[in-house]
All heavy atoms as TSV, in Angstrom:
chain	resi	resn	atom	element	x	y	z
A	1	MET	N	N	204.032	177.245	23.051
A	1	MET	CA	C	202.683	176.817	23.244
A	1	MET	C	C	201.927	177.991	23.192
A	1	MET	O	O	202.171	179.069	23.895
A	1	MET	CB	C	202.688	176.075	24.662
A	1	MET	CG	C	201.322	175.632	25.240
A	1	MET	SD	S	200.081	175.234	24.098
A	1	MET	CE	C	198.961	176.515	24.627
A	2	ILE	N	N	200.827	178.022	22.313
A	2	ILE	CA	C	200.046	179.242	22.179
A	2	ILE	C	C	198.629	178.948	22.451
A	2	ILE	O	O	198.099	177.988	21.990
A	2	ILE	CB	C	200.215	179.976	20.765
A	2	ILE	CG1	C	199.549	181.187	20.653
A	2	ILE	CG2	C	199.898	178.873	19.610
A	2	ILE	CD1	C	199.958	182.077	19.475
A	3	GLU	N	N	197.959	179.785	23.081
A	3	GLU	CA	C	196.511	179.722	23.436
A	3	GLU	C	C	195.848	180.933	22.667
A	3	GLU	O	O	196.280	182.067	22.921
A	3	GLU	CB	C	196.343	179.915	25.004
A	3	GLU	CG	C	194.890	179.703	25.424
A	3	GLU	CD	C	194.380	178.273	25.356
A	3	GLU	OE1	O	195.144	177.360	25.422
A	3	GLU	OE2	O	193.208	178.175	25.053
A	4	VAL	N	N	195.071	180.646	21.816
A	4	VAL	CA	C	194.314	181.659	20.906
A	4	VAL	C	C	192.896	181.846	21.288
A	4	VAL	O	O	192.243	180.826	21.412
A	4	VAL	CB	C	194.519	181.256	19.430
A	4	VAL	CG1	C	193.927	182.338	18.556
A	4	VAL	CG2	C	195.965	181.040	19.076
A	5	SER	N	N	192.524	183.034	21.500
A	5	SER	CA	C	191.162	183.355	21.728
A	5	SER	C	C	190.784	184.816	21.287
A	5	SER	O	O	191.666	185.572	21.236
A	5	SER	CB	C	190.992	183.210	23.357
A	5	SER	OG	O	189.664	183.482	23.748
A	6	THR	N	N	189.539	185.037	21.077
A	6	THR	CA	C	189.215	186.402	20.717
A	6	THR	C	C	189.503	187.390	21.794
A	6	THR	O	O	190.078	188.433	21.530
A	6	THR	CB	C	187.654	186.456	20.346
A	6	THR	OG1	O	187.399	185.552	19.223
A	6	THR	CG2	C	187.284	187.910	19.823
A	7	THR	N	N	189.024	187.113	22.911
A	7	THR	CA	C	189.442	187.808	24.094
A	7	THR	C	C	190.182	187.004	25.139
A	7	THR	O	O	189.916	185.826	25.237
A	7	THR	CB	C	188.100	188.359	24.873
A	7	THR	OG1	O	187.320	187.227	25.261
A	7	THR	CG2	C	187.288	189.216	24.045
A	8	VAL	N	N	191.302	187.487	25.580
A	8	VAL	CA	C	192.186	186.815	26.362
A	8	VAL	C	C	191.831	187.034	27.826
A	8	VAL	O	O	191.861	188.002	28.422
A	8	VAL	CB	C	193.639	187.209	26.151
A	8	VAL	CG1	C	194.593	186.479	27.140
A	8	VAL	CG2	C	193.972	187.026	24.684
A	9	GLY	N	N	191.340	185.942	28.577
A	9	GLY	CA	C	190.957	185.981	29.930
A	9	GLY	C	C	192.018	185.320	30.622
A	9	GLY	O	O	193.007	184.665	30.250
A	10	ALA	N	N	191.875	185.279	32.061
A	10	ALA	CA	C	192.812	184.668	32.932
A	10	ALA	C	C	192.898	183.107	32.713
A	10	ALA	O	O	193.996	182.581	32.753
A	10	ALA	CB	C	192.313	184.895	34.514
A	11	SER	N	N	191.699	182.613	32.322
A	11	SER	CA	C	191.838	181.158	32.064
A	11	SER	C	C	192.658	180.798	30.849
A	11	SER	O	O	193.348	179.711	30.793
A	11	SER	CB	C	190.482	180.473	31.853
A	11	SER	OG	O	189.797	181.181	30.766
A	12	ASP	N	N	192.774	181.704	29.860
A	12	ASP	CA	C	193.597	181.490	28.778
A	12	ASP	C	C	195.075	181.538	29.146
A	12	ASP	O	O	195.897	180.731	28.671
A	12	ASP	CB	C	193.381	182.568	27.599
A	12	ASP	CG	C	191.975	182.414	27.105
A	12	ASP	OD1	O	191.545	181.381	26.662
A	12	ASP	OD2	O	191.314	183.453	27.117
A	13	VAL	N	N	195.414	182.529	29.955
A	13	VAL	CA	C	196.774	182.643	30.489
A	13	VAL	C	C	197.135	181.389	31.236
A	13	VAL	O	O	198.264	180.821	31.018
A	13	VAL	CB	C	197.020	183.994	31.398
A	13	VAL	CG1	C	198.443	183.970	31.911
A	13	VAL	CG2	C	196.694	185.167	30.454
A	14	GLU	N	N	196.372	180.986	32.092
A	14	GLU	CA	C	196.541	179.819	32.920
A	14	GLU	C	C	196.714	178.545	32.059
A	14	GLU	O	O	197.569	177.701	32.352
A	14	GLU	CB	C	195.360	179.586	33.922
A	14	GLU	CG	C	195.414	180.701	35.025
A	14	GLU	CD	C	194.072	180.653	35.829
A	14	GLU	OE1	O	193.176	179.912	35.466
A	14	GLU	OE2	O	194.047	181.425	36.769
A	15	ARG	N	N	195.845	178.370	31.046
A	15	ARG	CA	C	196.009	177.143	30.052
A	15	ARG	C	C	197.326	177.261	29.395
A	15	ARG	O	O	197.976	176.181	29.279
A	15	ARG	CB	C	194.783	177.145	29.147
A	15	ARG	CG	C	193.705	176.441	29.680
A	15	ARG	CD	C	192.724	176.056	28.499
A	15	ARG	NE	N	192.194	177.347	27.808
A	15	ARG	CZ	C	191.153	177.988	28.206
A	15	ARG	NH1	N	190.449	177.694	29.310
A	15	ARG	NH2	N	190.746	179.042	27.519
A	16	ALA	N	N	197.785	178.390	28.877
A	16	ALA	CA	C	199.057	178.563	28.169
A	16	ALA	C	C	200.153	178.110	29.150
A	16	ALA	O	O	201.161	177.441	28.749
A	16	ALA	CB	C	199.280	179.988	27.601
A	17	LEU	N	N	200.091	178.644	30.378
A	17	LEU	CA	C	201.162	178.220	31.296
A	17	LEU	C	C	201.160	176.733	31.609
A	17	LEU	O	O	202.289	176.140	31.606
A	17	LEU	CB	C	200.893	178.930	32.658
A	17	LEU	CG	C	201.399	180.448	32.701
A	17	LEU	CD1	C	200.851	181.068	33.823
A	17	LEU	CD2	C	202.913	180.525	32.668
A	18	ALA	N	N	199.988	176.151	31.881
A	18	ALA	CA	C	199.973	174.708	32.107
A	18	ALA	C	C	200.322	173.871	30.987
A	18	ALA	O	O	201.150	172.935	31.231
A	18	ALA	CB	C	198.481	174.355	32.562
A	19	ARG	N	N	199.924	174.224	29.801
A	19	ARG	CA	C	200.354	173.444	28.609
A	19	ARG	C	C	201.776	173.521	28.340
A	19	ARG	O	O	202.622	172.546	27.877
A	19	ARG	CB	C	199.518	173.783	27.464
A	19	ARG	CG	C	198.081	173.335	27.636
A	19	ARG	CD	C	197.125	173.881	26.614
A	19	ARG	NE	N	195.881	173.323	26.731
A	19	ARG	CZ	C	194.830	173.728	26.116
A	19	ARG	NH1	N	194.879	174.694	25.162
A	19	ARG	NH2	N	193.585	173.201	26.401
A	20	ALA	N	N	202.432	174.734	28.599
A	20	ALA	CA	C	203.861	175.023	28.283
A	20	ALA	C	C	204.585	174.106	29.400
A	20	ALA	O	O	205.645	173.522	28.922
A	20	ALA	CB	C	204.199	176.461	28.428
A	21	ASN	N	N	204.158	174.116	30.585
A	21	ASN	CA	C	204.781	173.286	31.589
A	21	ASN	C	C	204.756	171.813	31.270
A	21	ASN	O	O	205.730	171.110	31.499
A	21	ASN	CB	C	204.137	173.443	33.026
A	21	ASN	CG	C	204.544	174.879	33.555
A	21	ASN	OD1	O	205.654	175.335	33.414
A	21	ASN	ND2	N	203.666	175.523	34.348
A	22	LEU	N	N	203.757	171.291	30.772
A	22	LEU	CA	C	203.587	169.948	30.343
A	22	LEU	C	C	204.675	169.675	29.134
A	22	LEU	O	O	205.380	168.708	29.125
A	22	LEU	CB	C	202.186	169.587	29.793
A	22	LEU	CG	C	201.157	169.361	30.863
A	22	LEU	CD1	C	199.897	169.133	30.214
A	22	LEU	CD2	C	201.594	168.083	31.665
A	23	LEU	N	N	204.712	170.526	28.182
A	23	LEU	CA	C	205.552	170.427	27.048
A	23	LEU	C	C	207.002	170.460	27.467
A	23	LEU	O	O	207.887	169.722	26.896
A	23	LEU	CB	C	205.256	171.492	25.953
A	23	LEU	CG	C	204.143	171.227	25.042
A	23	LEU	CD1	C	203.912	172.383	24.164
A	23	LEU	CD2	C	204.319	169.967	24.246
A	24	ARG	N	N	207.385	171.086	28.531
A	24	ARG	CA	C	208.690	171.347	29.108
A	24	ARG	C	C	209.269	170.132	29.563
A	24	ARG	O	O	210.495	169.826	29.628
A	24	ARG	CB	C	208.743	172.434	30.153
A	24	ARG	CG	C	209.095	173.789	29.590
A	24	ARG	CD	C	209.390	174.671	30.763
A	24	ARG	NE	N	208.956	175.918	30.243
A	24	ARG	CZ	C	207.840	176.537	30.539
A	24	ARG	NH1	N	207.002	175.899	31.509
A	24	ARG	NH2	N	207.385	177.686	30.074
A	25	ARG	N	N	208.393	169.091	29.853
A	25	ARG	CA	C	208.998	167.772	30.061
A	25	ARG	C	C	209.710	167.001	29.058
A	25	ARG	O	O	210.435	166.184	29.350
A	25	ARG	CB	C	207.746	166.863	30.653
A	25	ARG	CG	C	207.147	167.462	31.871
A	25	ARG	CD	C	205.872	166.587	32.352
A	25	ARG	NE	N	205.262	167.078	33.433
A	25	ARG	CZ	C	204.176	166.543	33.998
A	25	ARG	NH1	N	203.666	165.499	33.487
A	25	ARG	NH2	N	203.608	167.133	35.097
A	26	VAL	N	N	209.281	167.376	27.864
A	26	VAL	CA	C	209.844	166.777	26.608
A	26	VAL	C	C	210.963	167.699	25.889
A	26	VAL	O	O	211.912	167.362	25.543
A	26	VAL	CB	C	208.838	166.407	25.679
A	26	VAL	CG1	C	209.440	165.678	24.461
A	26	VAL	CG2	C	207.799	165.419	26.323
A	27	VAL	N	N	210.415	169.026	25.840
A	27	VAL	CA	C	211.326	170.050	25.160
A	27	VAL	C	C	211.478	171.118	26.222
A	27	VAL	O	O	210.545	171.805	26.586
A	27	VAL	CB	C	210.580	170.570	23.938
A	27	VAL	CG1	C	211.396	171.579	23.312
A	27	VAL	CG2	C	210.142	169.504	22.956
A	28	PRO	N	N	212.710	171.364	26.708
A	28	PRO	CA	C	212.886	172.389	27.727
A	28	PRO	C	C	212.589	173.868	27.434
A	28	PRO	O	O	212.182	174.477	28.189
A	28	PRO	CB	C	214.425	172.141	28.061
A	28	PRO	CG	C	215.101	171.454	26.948
A	28	PRO	CD	C	214.002	170.775	26.219
A	29	ASN	N	N	212.799	174.230	26.142
A	29	ASN	CA	C	212.574	175.542	25.777
A	29	ASN	C	C	211.231	175.774	25.187
A	29	ASN	O	O	211.086	175.830	24.030
A	29	ASN	CB	C	213.770	176.053	24.903
A	29	ASN	CG	C	215.094	176.137	25.682
A	29	ASN	OD1	O	215.043	176.365	26.824
A	29	ASN	ND2	N	216.152	175.782	25.015
A	30	VAL	N	N	210.295	175.987	26.065
A	30	VAL	CA	C	208.827	176.309	25.537
A	30	VAL	C	C	208.415	177.597	26.176
A	30	VAL	O	O	208.564	177.770	27.418
A	30	VAL	CB	C	207.981	175.071	25.946
A	30	VAL	CG1	C	206.509	175.433	25.593
A	30	VAL	CG2	C	208.293	173.827	25.351
A	31	LEU	N	N	207.800	178.452	25.415
A	31	LEU	CA	C	207.317	179.671	25.903
A	31	LEU	C	C	205.762	179.690	25.986
A	31	LEU	O	O	205.293	179.281	24.949
A	31	LEU	CB	C	207.749	180.923	25.011
A	31	LEU	CG	C	209.228	181.175	24.897
A	31	LEU	CD1	C	209.474	182.400	23.906
A	31	LEU	CD2	C	209.849	181.478	26.198
A	32	PRO	N	N	205.291	180.137	26.999
A	32	PRO	CA	C	203.806	180.203	27.044
A	32	PRO	C	C	203.388	181.490	26.301
A	32	PRO	O	O	204.018	182.612	26.472
A	32	PRO	CB	C	203.513	180.324	28.576
A	32	PRO	CG	C	204.728	180.792	29.115
A	32	PRO	CD	C	205.907	180.446	28.357
A	33	VAL	N	N	202.477	181.438	25.416
A	33	VAL	CA	C	201.938	182.548	24.588
A	33	VAL	C	C	200.438	182.605	24.574
A	33	VAL	O	O	199.749	181.551	24.406
A	33	VAL	CB	C	202.530	182.429	23.093
A	33	VAL	CG1	C	201.963	183.596	22.249
A	33	VAL	CG2	C	203.965	182.248	23.132
A	34	VAL	N	N	199.862	183.791	24.661
A	34	VAL	CA	C	198.419	183.982	24.510
A	34	VAL	C	C	198.265	184.969	23.344
A	34	VAL	O	O	199.074	185.878	23.055
A	34	VAL	CB	C	197.859	184.479	25.695
A	34	VAL	CG1	C	197.707	183.469	26.833
A	34	VAL	CG2	C	198.289	185.806	26.273
A	35	ALA	N	N	197.368	184.708	22.510
A	35	ALA	CA	C	197.004	185.584	21.413
A	35	ALA	C	C	195.544	185.881	21.273
A	35	ALA	O	O	194.654	184.936	21.496
A	35	ALA	CB	C	197.383	184.927	20.079
A	36	GLY	N	N	195.237	187.140	21.120
A	36	GLY	CA	C	193.820	187.477	20.970
A	36	GLY	C	C	193.732	189.010	20.754
A	36	GLY	O	O	194.683	189.791	20.785
A	37	ASP	N	N	192.589	189.454	20.418
A	37	ASP	CA	C	192.284	190.856	20.182
A	37	ASP	C	C	192.301	191.784	21.403
A	37	ASP	O	O	192.797	192.849	21.328
A	37	ASP	CB	C	190.974	191.039	19.546
A	37	ASP	CG	C	190.845	190.457	18.161
A	37	ASP	OD1	O	192.011	190.375	17.450
A	37	ASP	OD2	O	189.762	190.170	17.645
A	38	GLN	N	N	191.895	191.206	22.520
A	38	GLN	CA	C	191.763	192.057	23.808
A	38	GLN	C	C	191.792	191.257	24.973
A	38	GLN	O	O	191.086	190.274	25.215
A	38	GLN	CB	C	190.249	192.623	23.736
A	38	GLN	CG	C	190.079	193.814	24.707
A	38	GLN	CD	C	189.178	194.773	24.090
A	38	GLN	OE1	O	189.242	195.300	22.917
A	38	GLN	NE2	N	188.095	195.116	24.849
A	39	PRO	N	N	192.703	191.707	25.930
A	39	PRO	CA	C	192.761	191.093	27.182
A	39	PRO	C	C	191.594	191.591	28.084
A	39	PRO	O	O	191.174	192.779	27.913
A	39	PRO	CB	C	194.133	191.587	27.853
A	39	PRO	CG	C	194.404	192.915	27.003
A	39	PRO	CD	C	193.800	192.745	25.699
A	40	VAL	N	N	191.110	190.718	28.979
A	40	VAL	CA	C	189.933	191.173	29.766
A	40	VAL	C	C	190.225	190.980	31.240
A	40	VAL	O	O	191.108	190.218	31.597
A	40	VAL	CB	C	188.617	190.423	29.343
A	40	VAL	CG1	C	188.201	190.752	28.110
A	40	VAL	CG2	C	188.830	188.891	29.478
A	41	ASP	N	N	189.541	191.676	32.063
A	41	ASP	CA	C	189.697	191.525	33.529
A	41	ASP	C	C	191.161	191.522	34.020
A	41	ASP	O	O	191.923	192.194	33.712
A	41	ASP	CB	C	188.842	190.352	33.942
A	41	ASP	CG	C	187.465	190.404	33.587
A	41	ASP	OD1	O	186.888	191.500	33.437
A	41	ASP	OD2	O	186.800	189.418	33.383
A	42	GLN	N	N	191.248	190.380	34.922
A	42	GLN	CA	C	192.635	190.275	35.526
A	42	GLN	C	C	193.684	189.843	34.525
A	42	GLN	O	O	194.859	189.780	34.878
A	42	GLN	CB	C	192.526	189.378	36.777
A	42	GLN	CG	C	192.243	187.859	36.362
A	42	GLN	CD	C	190.793	187.544	36.403
A	42	GLN	OE1	O	189.909	188.418	35.972
A	42	GLN	NE2	N	190.392	186.576	36.901
A	43	ALA	N	N	193.267	189.366	33.380
A	43	ALA	CA	C	194.296	188.979	32.271
A	43	ALA	C	C	195.048	190.160	31.890
A	43	ALA	O	O	196.039	189.854	31.196
A	43	ALA	CB	C	193.517	188.245	31.215
A	44	ARG	N	N	194.775	191.305	32.048
A	44	ARG	CA	C	195.528	192.442	31.549
A	44	ARG	C	C	196.899	192.458	32.223
A	44	ARG	O	O	197.956	192.846	31.602
A	44	ARG	CB	C	194.902	193.750	31.918
A	44	ARG	CG	C	193.600	193.908	31.252
A	44	ARG	CD	C	193.024	195.306	31.407
A	44	ARG	NE	N	191.600	195.452	30.903
A	44	ARG	CZ	C	191.267	195.571	29.755
A	44	ARG	NH1	N	192.119	195.753	28.768
A	44	ARG	NH2	N	190.051	195.640	29.338
A	45	LYS	N	N	197.015	192.091	33.451
A	45	LYS	CA	C	198.426	192.096	34.180
A	45	LYS	C	C	198.993	190.721	34.237
A	45	LYS	O	O	200.230	190.687	34.453
A	45	LYS	CB	C	198.284	192.730	35.507
A	45	LYS	CG	C	197.978	194.233	35.472
A	45	LYS	CD	C	198.265	194.941	36.743
A	45	LYS	CE	C	197.986	196.273	36.519
A	45	LYS	NZ	N	198.683	197.090	37.385
A	46	MET	N	N	198.159	189.667	34.240
A	46	MET	CA	C	198.766	188.290	34.318
A	46	MET	C	C	199.963	187.883	33.502
A	46	MET	O	O	200.944	187.412	33.906
A	46	MET	CB	C	197.593	187.200	34.105
A	46	MET	CG	C	196.759	187.147	35.346
A	46	MET	SD	S	195.597	185.680	35.177
A	46	MET	CE	C	196.705	184.302	35.323
A	47	PRO	N	N	199.790	188.175	32.137
A	47	PRO	CA	C	200.950	187.816	31.279
A	47	PRO	C	C	202.230	188.431	31.698
A	47	PRO	O	O	203.280	187.824	31.655
A	47	PRO	CB	C	200.405	188.204	29.948
A	47	PRO	CG	C	198.918	188.263	30.015
A	47	PRO	CD	C	198.621	188.698	31.355
A	48	GLU	N	N	202.194	189.724	31.987
A	48	GLU	CA	C	203.361	190.383	32.459
A	48	GLU	C	C	203.986	189.687	33.775
A	48	GLU	O	O	205.131	189.562	33.810
A	48	GLU	CB	C	203.142	191.899	32.688
A	48	GLU	CG	C	204.313	192.707	33.198
A	48	GLU	CD	C	203.896	194.195	33.334
A	48	GLU	OE1	O	203.184	194.702	32.486
A	48	GLU	OE2	O	204.453	194.775	34.336
A	49	GLU	N	N	203.083	189.565	34.725
A	49	GLU	CA	C	203.484	188.824	36.037
A	49	GLU	C	C	204.016	187.490	35.796
A	49	GLU	O	O	205.026	187.163	36.469
A	49	GLU	CB	C	202.392	188.922	37.052
A	49	GLU	CG	C	201.877	190.312	37.489
A	49	GLU	CD	C	200.569	190.289	38.186
A	49	GLU	OE1	O	199.914	189.209	38.200
A	49	GLU	OE2	O	200.185	191.369	38.593
A	50	GLU	N	N	203.374	186.723	34.919
A	50	GLU	CA	C	203.740	185.253	34.704
A	50	GLU	C	C	204.720	185.091	33.635
A	50	GLU	O	O	205.097	184.054	33.246
A	50	GLU	CB	C	202.467	184.595	34.355
A	50	GLU	CG	C	201.453	184.511	35.495
A	50	GLU	CD	C	201.884	183.744	36.780
A	50	GLU	OE1	O	202.803	183.001	36.707
A	50	GLU	OE2	O	201.258	183.980	37.781
A	51	ARG	N	N	205.203	186.208	32.945
A	51	ARG	CA	C	206.071	186.165	31.853
A	51	ARG	C	C	205.672	185.362	30.672
A	51	ARG	O	O	206.226	184.475	30.215
A	51	ARG	CB	C	207.508	185.579	32.320
A	51	ARG	CG	C	208.190	186.365	33.587
A	51	ARG	CD	C	208.882	187.507	33.008
A	51	ARG	NE	N	209.376	188.306	34.140
A	51	ARG	CZ	C	210.709	188.660	34.263
A	51	ARG	NH1	N	211.612	188.218	33.337
A	51	ARG	NH2	N	211.206	189.332	35.280
A	52	VAL	N	N	204.408	185.671	30.275
A	52	VAL	CA	C	203.810	185.081	29.167
A	52	VAL	C	C	203.823	186.081	28.014
A	52	VAL	O	O	203.479	187.219	28.242
A	52	VAL	CB	C	202.365	184.703	29.472
A	52	VAL	CG1	C	201.551	184.162	28.296
A	52	VAL	CG2	C	202.222	183.644	30.630
A	53	VAL	N	N	204.109	185.565	26.789
A	53	VAL	CA	C	204.182	186.330	25.567
A	53	VAL	C	C	202.693	186.753	25.103
A	53	VAL	O	O	201.833	185.774	25.214
A	53	VAL	CB	C	204.869	185.690	24.440
A	53	VAL	CG1	C	204.929	186.650	23.159
A	53	VAL	CG2	C	206.293	185.380	24.859
A	54	ILE	N	N	202.407	187.950	24.811
A	54	ILE	CA	C	201.100	188.360	24.246
A	54	ILE	C	C	201.203	188.740	22.818
A	54	ILE	O	O	202.198	189.471	22.445
A	54	ILE	CB	C	200.540	189.649	24.941
A	54	ILE	CG1	C	200.515	189.303	26.530
A	54	ILE	CG2	C	199.239	189.960	24.422
A	54	ILE	CD1	C	200.229	190.559	27.328
A	55	VAL	N	N	200.362	188.069	21.888
A	55	VAL	CA	C	200.396	188.422	20.511
A	55	VAL	C	C	199.057	189.174	20.320
A	55	VAL	O	O	198.002	188.624	20.516
A	55	VAL	CB	C	200.456	187.185	19.644
A	55	VAL	CG1	C	200.387	187.554	18.178
A	55	VAL	CG2	C	201.728	186.415	19.938
A	56	ARG	N	N	199.083	190.307	19.836
A	56	ARG	CA	C	197.875	191.185	19.646
A	56	ARG	C	C	198.039	192.082	18.443
A	56	ARG	O	O	199.226	192.856	18.343
A	56	ARG	CB	C	197.677	191.952	20.805
A	56	ARG	CG	C	196.410	192.714	20.766
A	56	ARG	CD	C	195.945	193.395	22.084
A	56	ARG	NE	N	195.121	194.483	21.921
A	56	ARG	CZ	C	194.847	195.469	22.651
A	56	ARG	NH1	N	195.519	195.397	23.815
A	56	ARG	NH2	N	194.025	196.367	22.505
A	57	ALA	N	N	197.248	191.946	17.480
A	57	ALA	CA	C	197.438	192.733	16.248
A	57	ALA	C	C	198.729	192.604	15.565
A	57	ALA	O	O	199.330	193.586	15.030
A	57	ALA	CB	C	197.055	194.166	16.395
A	58	GLY	N	N	199.308	191.452	15.563
A	58	GLY	CA	C	200.655	191.203	14.903
A	58	GLY	C	C	201.783	191.657	15.713
A	58	GLY	O	O	202.928	191.653	15.204
A	59	THR	N	N	201.686	192.146	17.002
A	59	THR	CA	C	202.681	192.632	17.823
A	59	THR	C	C	202.936	191.762	18.942
A	59	THR	O	O	202.008	191.139	19.607
A	59	THR	CB	C	202.243	194.033	18.406
A	59	THR	OG1	O	201.984	194.959	17.170
A	59	THR	CG2	C	203.336	194.657	19.135
A	60	LEU	N	N	204.229	191.471	19.260
A	60	LEU	CA	C	204.550	190.588	20.501
A	60	LEU	C	C	204.873	191.555	21.593
A	60	LEU	O	O	205.613	192.522	21.494
A	60	LEU	CB	C	205.738	189.821	20.050
A	60	LEU	CG	C	205.655	188.682	19.065
A	60	LEU	CD1	C	207.043	188.086	18.785
A	60	LEU	CD2	C	204.690	187.679	19.460
A	61	THR	N	N	204.356	191.150	22.677
A	61	THR	CA	C	204.819	191.941	23.955
A	61	THR	C	C	205.229	190.901	24.919
A	61	THR	O	O	204.662	189.874	25.133
A	61	THR	CB	C	203.475	192.673	24.607
A	61	THR	OG1	O	202.848	193.426	23.513
A	61	THR	CG2	C	203.843	193.492	25.784
A	62	GLY	N	N	206.335	191.187	25.701
A	62	GLY	CA	C	206.791	190.362	26.667
A	62	GLY	C	C	207.656	189.279	26.223
A	62	GLY	O	O	208.124	188.402	27.075
A	63	TRP	N	N	208.227	189.502	25.057
A	63	TRP	CA	C	208.926	188.341	24.417
A	63	TRP	C	C	210.373	188.199	25.139
A	63	TRP	O	O	210.712	187.149	25.569
A	63	TRP	CB	C	209.263	188.642	22.995
A	63	TRP	CG	C	210.269	187.628	22.279
A	63	TRP	CD1	C	211.555	187.698	22.183
A	63	TRP	CD2	C	209.865	186.294	21.783
A	63	TRP	NE1	N	212.040	186.636	21.469
A	63	TRP	CE2	C	211.030	185.729	21.308
A	63	TRP	CE3	C	208.614	185.635	21.748
A	63	TRP	CZ2	C	211.019	184.507	20.737
A	63	TRP	CZ3	C	208.711	184.406	21.129
A	63	TRP	CH2	C	209.739	183.791	20.628
A	64	ASP	N	N	210.987	189.274	25.375
A	64	ASP	CA	C	212.361	189.250	26.057
A	64	ASP	C	C	212.250	188.731	27.578
A	64	ASP	O	O	213.010	188.016	28.042
A	64	ASP	CB	C	213.045	190.687	26.044
A	64	ASP	CG	C	213.502	191.100	24.644
A	64	ASP	OD1	O	213.705	190.282	23.822
A	64	ASP	OD2	O	213.538	192.410	24.446
A	65	GLU	N	N	211.080	189.185	28.182
A	65	GLU	CA	C	210.972	188.805	29.610
A	65	GLU	C	C	210.640	187.247	29.637
A	65	GLU	O	O	211.096	186.519	30.422
A	65	GLU	CB	C	209.774	189.576	30.170
A	65	GLU	CG	C	210.095	191.068	30.403
A	65	GLU	CD	C	209.780	191.783	29.182
A	65	GLU	OE1	O	209.452	191.315	28.061
A	65	GLU	OE2	O	209.959	192.986	29.172
A	66	ALA	N	N	209.832	186.690	28.639
A	66	ALA	CA	C	209.610	185.309	28.675
A	66	ALA	C	C	210.832	184.506	28.318
A	66	ALA	O	O	211.072	183.446	28.959
A	66	ALA	CB	C	208.462	185.026	27.564
A	67	ILE	N	N	211.650	184.984	27.450
A	67	ILE	CA	C	212.876	184.303	27.098
A	67	ILE	C	C	213.666	184.239	28.386
A	67	ILE	O	O	214.340	183.180	28.659
A	67	ILE	CB	C	213.637	185.100	25.939
A	67	ILE	CG1	C	212.904	185.008	24.666
A	67	ILE	CG2	C	215.027	184.619	25.819
A	67	ILE	CD1	C	213.016	183.539	23.965
A	68	GLU	N	N	213.895	185.356	29.057
A	68	GLU	CA	C	214.637	185.456	30.255
A	68	GLU	C	C	214.102	184.372	31.272
A	68	GLU	O	O	214.993	183.738	32.026
A	68	GLU	CB	C	214.497	186.906	30.825
A	68	GLU	CG	C	215.343	187.019	32.041
A	68	GLU	CD	C	215.184	188.498	32.547
A	68	GLU	OE1	O	215.674	189.410	31.720
A	68	GLU	OE2	O	214.658	188.651	33.627
A	69	GLN	N	N	212.863	184.195	31.382
A	69	GLN	CA	C	212.266	183.451	32.422
A	69	GLN	C	C	212.292	182.029	32.026
A	69	GLN	O	O	212.598	181.015	32.819
A	69	GLN	CB	C	210.756	183.809	32.733
A	69	GLN	CG	C	210.000	182.997	33.508
A	69	GLN	CD	C	210.360	183.035	34.988
A	69	GLN	OE1	O	210.775	184.201	35.441
A	69	GLN	NE2	N	210.101	182.153	35.765
A	70	TRP	N	N	211.928	181.597	30.678
A	70	TRP	CA	C	211.702	180.250	30.397
A	70	TRP	C	C	212.697	179.528	29.639
A	70	TRP	O	O	212.621	178.311	29.489
A	70	TRP	CB	C	210.369	180.196	29.661
A	70	TRP	CG	C	209.197	180.823	30.470
A	70	TRP	CD1	C	208.522	181.929	30.293
A	70	TRP	CD2	C	208.624	180.180	31.601
A	70	TRP	NE1	N	207.586	182.103	31.150
A	70	TRP	CE2	C	207.584	181.085	32.032
A	70	TRP	CE3	C	208.797	179.024	32.376
A	70	TRP	CZ2	C	206.685	180.808	33.197
A	70	TRP	CZ3	C	208.023	178.784	33.468
A	70	TRP	CH2	C	207.115	179.636	33.890
A	71	VAL	N	N	213.587	180.194	28.942
A	71	VAL	CA	C	214.500	179.530	28.107
A	71	VAL	C	C	215.789	179.005	28.918
A	71	VAL	O	O	216.372	179.889	29.664
A	71	VAL	CB	C	214.956	180.401	26.830
A	71	VAL	CG1	C	216.048	179.715	26.168
A	71	VAL	CG2	C	213.852	180.618	26.024
A	72	VAL	N	N	216.053	177.793	28.886
A	72	VAL	CA	C	217.190	177.257	29.679
A	72	VAL	C	C	218.538	177.691	28.963
A	72	VAL	O	O	218.699	177.536	27.732
A	72	VAL	CB	C	217.129	175.650	29.690
A	72	VAL	CG1	C	218.335	175.098	30.331
A	72	VAL	CG2	C	215.817	175.311	30.370
A	73	ALA	N	N	219.467	178.144	29.667
A	73	ALA	CA	C	220.800	178.539	29.019
A	73	ALA	C	C	221.420	177.262	28.678
A	73	ALA	O	O	221.521	176.209	29.283
A	73	ALA	CB	C	221.585	179.242	30.182
A	74	ALA	N	N	221.970	177.413	27.324
A	74	ALA	CA	C	222.781	176.315	26.820
A	74	ALA	C	C	224.164	176.003	27.422
A	74	ALA	O	O	224.628	176.849	27.919
A	74	ALA	CB	C	222.889	176.518	25.391
């Protein structure tokens, strides 16, 4: 589940988490992802704390941590 915005704020991270949780009811392995040019305010640390993947300038950050947190072992 990806939330795309020019600037990534706390509400974007929260929406990605909420939507990923909804999708997990049907598909267990869903990663919350935010994409944008720049994180703002408290959103700078939220993705790391919540294990949300960040896509910025074609680079993924937090992928391994999100997999560890959100992917159900087969």
